[in-house]
C-alpha positions as CSV (number, residue, x, y, z in Angstrom):
1,M,-1.2,-16.6,24.2
2,Q,-1.6,-19.3,21.6
3,R,-1.9,-18.1,18.0
4,D,-4.1,-19.6,15.3
5,S,-2.4,-21.6,12.6
6,P,-3.1,-20.4,9.0
7,E,-5.7,-23.1,8.7
8,S,-7.6,-22.2,11.9
9,G,-7.3,-18.5,11.0
10,E,-8.8,-19.1,7.6
11,S,-11.9,-20.5,9.2
12,R,-12.4,-17.5,11.5
13,P,-13.6,-14.0,10.4
14,R,-11.2,-11.9,12.5
15,P,-8.2,-12.1,10.2
16,R,-10.4,-11.4,7.1
17,L,-12.0,-8.5,8.8
18,A,-8.6,-7.1,9.7
19,A,-7.5,-7.4,6.0
20,F,-10.8,-5.7,4.9
21,A,-10.4,-2.9,7.3
22,A,-6.8,-2.3,6.3
23,V,-7.5,-2.1,2.6
24,S,-10.5,0.2,3.2
25,L,-8.3,2.6,5.1
26,W,-5.6,2.4,2.4
27,G,-8.3,3.0,-0.2
28,V,-9.1,6.4,1.3
29,S,-5.4,7.1,1.9
30,F,-4.9,8.0,-1.7
31,V,-7.5,10.7,-1.4
32,A,-6.0,11.9,1.8
33,T,-2.5,11.9,0.3
34,K,-3.7,13.9,-2.7
35,T,-5.2,16.5,-0.4
36,A,-2.1,16.7,1.9
37,V,0.5,17.1,-0.9
38,R,-1.3,20.2,-2.0
39,D,-0.1,21.8,1.2
40,V,3.2,20.1,2.1
41,S,6.1,18.3,0.4
42,P,6.1,14.5,0.1
43,V,9.0,14.3,2.6
44,T,7.1,16.3,5.2
45,L,4.0,14.3,4.7
46,I,5.8,11.0,5.1
47,F,7.7,12.2,8.1
48,S,4.6,13.4,9.8
49,R,2.2,10.5,9.0
50,F,4.7,7.9,10.2
51,A,5.6,9.9,13.3
52,L,1.9,9.7,14.2
53,G,1.7,6.1,13.1
54,L,4.6,5.1,15.3
55,A,3.0,6.9,18.3
56,V,-0.1,4.8,17.8
57,L,1.7,1.5,17.3
58,F,4.1,1.9,20.2
59,T,1.2,2.9,22.5
60,I,-0.6,-0.3,21.5
61,L,2.5,-2.4,22.1
62,K,3.0,-0.9,25.5
63,F,-0.6,-1.6,26.4
64,R,-0.2,-5.2,25.3
65,R,3.1,-5.4,27.2
66,Q,4.9,-6.3,23.9
67,L,7.3,-3.2,23.8
68,L,10.4,-5.3,23.7
69,P,13.2,-4.4,21.3
70,P,13.9,-7.1,18.6
71,P,17.1,-9.1,18.9
72,P,20.1,-7.6,16.9
73,S,19.9,-10.4,14.4
74,M,16.4,-9.3,13.3
75,W,17.3,-5.6,12.6
76,P,18.7,-6.1,9.1
77,M,15.4,-7.6,7.9
78,L,13.4,-5.0,9.7
79,A,15.5,-2.3,8.0
80,L,14.9,-3.9,4.6
81,M,11.2,-4.0,5.4
82,G,11.3,-0.4,6.4
83,F,13.2,0.6,3.3
84,V,10.8,-1.2,0.9
85,G,7.5,-0.7,2.7
86,V,7.9,2.8,4.1
87,F,10.8,4.8,2.5
88,V,10.5,3.6,-1.2
89,H,6.8,2.8,-1.3
90,Q,5.6,6.0,0.3
91,M,8.0,8.2,-1.7
92,L,6.8,6.7,-4.9
93,Q,3.1,7.2,-4.1
94,A,3.4,10.7,-2.5
95,H,5.3,12.0,-5.5
96,A,2.9,10.2,-7.9
97,L,-0.1,11.8,-6.4
98,K,1.2,15.2,-7.1
99,L,1.0,14.3,-10.7
100,T,-1.9,11.9,-11.2
101,T,-5.4,11.4,-9.8
102,A,-6.6,9.3,-6.8
103,V,-9.0,7.5,-9.1
104,R,-6.3,6.2,-11.5
105,T,-4.1,5.4,-8.6
106,G,-6.8,3.3,-7.0
107,W,-7.4,1.2,-10.1
108,L,-3.7,0.6,-10.7
109,I,-3.2,-0.5,-7.1
110,G,-5.4,-3.4,-8.0
111,L,-2.4,-5.0,-9.8
112,I,-0.7,-5.9,-6.5
113,P,-2.1,-9.5,-6.3
114,I,-0.9,-10.1,-9.9
115,W,2.6,-9.1,-8.9
116,S,2.4,-11.4,-5.9
117,V,1.7,-14.3,-8.1
118,V,4.5,-13.3,-10.5
119,L,7.0,-13.2,-7.6
120,A,5.9,-16.7,-6.6
121,V,6.6,-17.9,-10.2
122,I,10.0,-16.3,-10.3
123,F,11.3,-17.1,-6.9
124,L,9.3,-20.1,-5.8
125,G,9.2,-21.9,-9.1
126,E,5.4,-22.0,-9.1
127,R,3.7,-22.5,-12.5
128,L,0.8,-20.6,-14.1
129,S,-2.0,-22.3,-15.9
130,P,-2.9,-21.0,-19.4
131,R,-6.0,-19.3,-17.9
132,A,-3.8,-17.6,-15.3
133,I,-1.5,-16.3,-18.0
134,F,-4.6,-15.0,-19.8
135,G,-5.6,-13.2,-16.5
136,L,-2.2,-11.7,-16.2
137,L,-2.3,-10.3,-19.7
138,L,-5.8,-9.0,-19.1
139,G,-4.5,-7.1,-16.0
140,V,-1.6,-5.7,-18.0
141,V,-3.9,-4.5,-20.8
142,G,-6.2,-2.9,-18.2
143,A,-3.3,-1.1,-16.6
144,L,-2.1,0.2,-20.0
145,L,-5.6,1.5,-20.7
146,V,-5.7,3.3,-17.4
147,I,-2.3,4.8,-17.9
148,T,-2.6,5.8,-21.5
149,R,-6.3,6.8,-21.2
150,G,-6.8,5.1,-24.6
151,E,-4.2,7.2,-26.4
152,L,-1.9,4.5,-27.9
153,S,1.0,6.8,-28.8
154,L,4.3,7.8,-27.3
155,S,3.1,11.3,-26.8
156,V,1.2,10.2,-23.8
157,L,4.5,9.7,-22.0
158,C,4.9,13.5,-22.0
159,F,2.0,14.1,-19.7
160,P,2.8,14.6,-16.0
161,A,-0.2,12.4,-15.1
162,T,1.3,9.5,-17.1
163,R,4.6,9.8,-15.2
164,G,2.6,9.8,-12.0
165,D,0.8,6.6,-13.1
166,L,4.1,4.9,-13.9
167,L,5.3,5.7,-10.3
168,I,2.1,4.2,-8.9
169,L,2.7,1.1,-11.2
170,A,6.2,0.8,-9.7
171,S,4.8,1.1,-6.2
172,T,2.5,-1.9,-6.8
173,V,5.5,-4.1,-7.6
174,N,7.2,-2.7,-4.5
175,W,4.3,-3.5,-2.2
176,A,4.1,-7.1,-3.5
177,I,7.8,-7.5,-2.6
178,Y,7.1,-6.0,0.8
179,S,4.3,-8.4,1.6
180,V,6.5,-11.4,0.7
181,I,9.7,-10.4,2.5
182,G,7.9,-9.5,5.7
183,R,6.1,-12.8,6.3
184,G,8.9,-14.7,8.1
185,T,9.8,-11.7,10.3
186,L,6.2,-11.2,11.5
187,K,6.0,-14.9,12.4
188,S,9.2,-14.6,14.5
189,L,8.4,-11.3,16.2
190,G,4.6,-11.2,16.0
191,S,2.7,-8.8,13.7
192,G,2.7,-5.8,16.2
193,R,6.4,-5.8,16.9
194,A,7.4,-6.5,13.3
195,T,5.2,-3.7,12.0
196,A,6.2,-1.1,14.6
197,F,9.9,-1.7,14.4
198,S,10.0,-2.0,10.6
199,I,8.1,1.3,10.3
200,L,10.6,2.8,12.8
201,A,13.4,1.8,10.6
202,G,11.8,3.2,7.5
203,W,10.8,6.4,9.3
204,A,14.4,6.9,10.5
205,M,15.5,6.9,6.8
206,V,13.1,9.8,6.1
207,V,14.2,11.9,9.1
208,P,17.5,13.1,7.5
209,L,15.6,14.2,4.4
210,F,13.1,16.1,6.5
211,L,15.9,17.9,8.4
212,L,17.9,18.7,5.3
213,S,14.8,20.2,3.6
214,A,13.6,22.0,6.7
215,G,10.3,20.2,6.3
216,W,8.8,21.8,9.4
217,R,8.4,25.0,7.4
218,D,5.7,23.3,5.4
219,Y,3.4,23.2,8.4
220,R,2.6,26.9,8.1
221,F,0.9,26.2,4.8
222,L,-1.4,23.5,6.1
223,S,-5.1,24.0,5.5
224,P,-7.7,22.4,7.8
225,S,-8.3,19.7,5.2
226,G,-4.5,19.1,5.1
227,V,-4.4,18.7,8.9
228,I,-7.2,16.2,8.8
229,S,-5.6,14.3,6.0
230,I,-2.3,14.0,7.8
231,L,-4.0,12.9,11.0
232,F,-6.0,10.3,9.1
233,L,-2.9,9.0,7.3
234,G,-0.9,8.9,10.4
235,I,-3.3,7.4,12.9
236,G,-5.5,5.3,10.6
237,C,-3.3,4.3,7.6
238,S,0.3,4.3,9.0
239,G,-0.7,3.1,12.5
240,L,-3.8,0.9,12.5
241,A,-3.9,-0.2,8.9
242,Y,-0.3,-1.6,8.9
243,L,-1.0,-3.4,12.2
244,L,-4.3,-4.9,10.8
245,W,-2.6,-5.9,7.5
246,Y,0.2,-7.8,9.2
247,A,-2.1,-9.3,11.7
248,A,-4.1,-10.8,8.8
249,L,-0.8,-12.0,7.1
250,E,0.1,-13.7,10.4
251,H,-2.9,-16.0,10.2
252,L,-3.7,-16.3,6.5
253,E,-1.6,-17.2,3.5
254,T,-0.2,-14.2,1.6
255,A,-2.2,-15.0,-1.6
256,R,-5.5,-15.2,0.5
257,V,-4.9,-11.8,2.2
258,A,-3.9,-10.2,-1.2
259,V,-7.4,-11.1,-2.5
260,F,-8.8,-8.3,-0.2
261,L,-7.0,-5.8,-2.3
262,Y,-9.9,-6.1,-4.7
263,V,-11.7,-3.8,-2.4
264,E,-9.1,-1.0,-2.4
265,P,-9.7,0.4,-5.9
266,L,-13.5,0.5,-5.3
267,V,-13.0,2.4,-2.0
268,T,-10.7,4.8,-3.7
269,V,-13.0,5.6,-6.6
270,I,-16.0,6.2,-4.2
271,A,-13.9,8.4,-1.9
272,A,-12.4,10.4,-4.8
273,L,-15.8,11.0,-6.2
274,L,-17.3,12.1,-2.9
275,L,-14.4,14.0,-1.4
276,L,-12.4,15.4,-4.4
277,G,-15.0,15.4,-7.1
278,E,-12.4,13.9,-9.5
279,P,-13.7,13.2,-13.1
280,I,-13.8,9.6,-14.1
281,L,-13.1,8.7,-17.8
282,V,-14.7,5.7,-19.4
283,T,-11.3,4.3,-20.4
284,T,-10.2,4.5,-16.8
285,V,-13.2,2.5,-15.6
286,V,-12.9,-0.1,-18.3
287,G,-9.2,-0.4,-17.7
288,G,-9.7,-0.7,-14.0
289,L,-12.4,-3.4,-14.4
290,L,-10.0,-5.3,-16.7
291,V,-7.4,-5.1,-14.0
292,L,-9.8,-6.6,-11.4
293,A,-10.9,-9.2,-13.9
294,G,-7.4,-10.2,-14.6
295,V,-6.6,-10.4,-10.9
296,F,-9.6,-12.6,-10.4
297,V,-8.6,-15.0,-13.1
298,V,-5.0,-15.2,-11.8
299,Q,-6.0,-15.8,-8.2
300,K,-8.5,-18.4,-9.2
301,N,-6.4,-20.4,-11.6
302,S,-2.8,-20.0,-10.5
């Protein structure tokens, strides 16, 4: 089957719809994760959601007749993708959401496109215009406002929520790296195989921790909402969303796909309000809007 080039993919709605669907699922994922970690440990959650996600992905690959193991030369990169995109990224976010709110998490996630541009400057030698530098600074100021909640003192670092926010901040840099390093591999293997086998590699890194901690014991504490959250995270976010995201990256440039991450904070805020009833501070909203404004300026002028 002939694939679209980036140029032809850009002119068609399907890759863009795939990216939109992925970030919408991920937007709700922070609410689901916040709910699930009330019942189970982060390790048990990650083990369970990606076991479900792999079942979905490998079923899809089998249906498409693409269930062919990657060549040995591809496994080191797949392992790196799994380590960065599954093991590190999910550990950061699951532990963070035990400390902070889904609302603040959603706003901070909006920084990912800025880090994508920064990585391009550092590793590809791209230059930023003065307006793009202004946008970057705007995003940083917005993030600081979200994290500190307007309290510009070192005492804010003592709050557990602040430590959670900083973990989320680290995860945004991590995800930008993940999106960049995975592009060449998904072109070689196709988005479905690259996604499934990189997740398999990352999940395999979680298995020893699950066994050592006897994570299966957590299942007895699961509430109905916890069960629903894990099913949603596994099937929707770890299965379908990853596949949709990499399918979009296969046809569109990384920077163009990253623009769809604008939607993610807004989805998270709405979901957190409706499903968790989380309070929203004025400083959080202002800071989040500054983040999105900064991302818009950077994307438009870099």
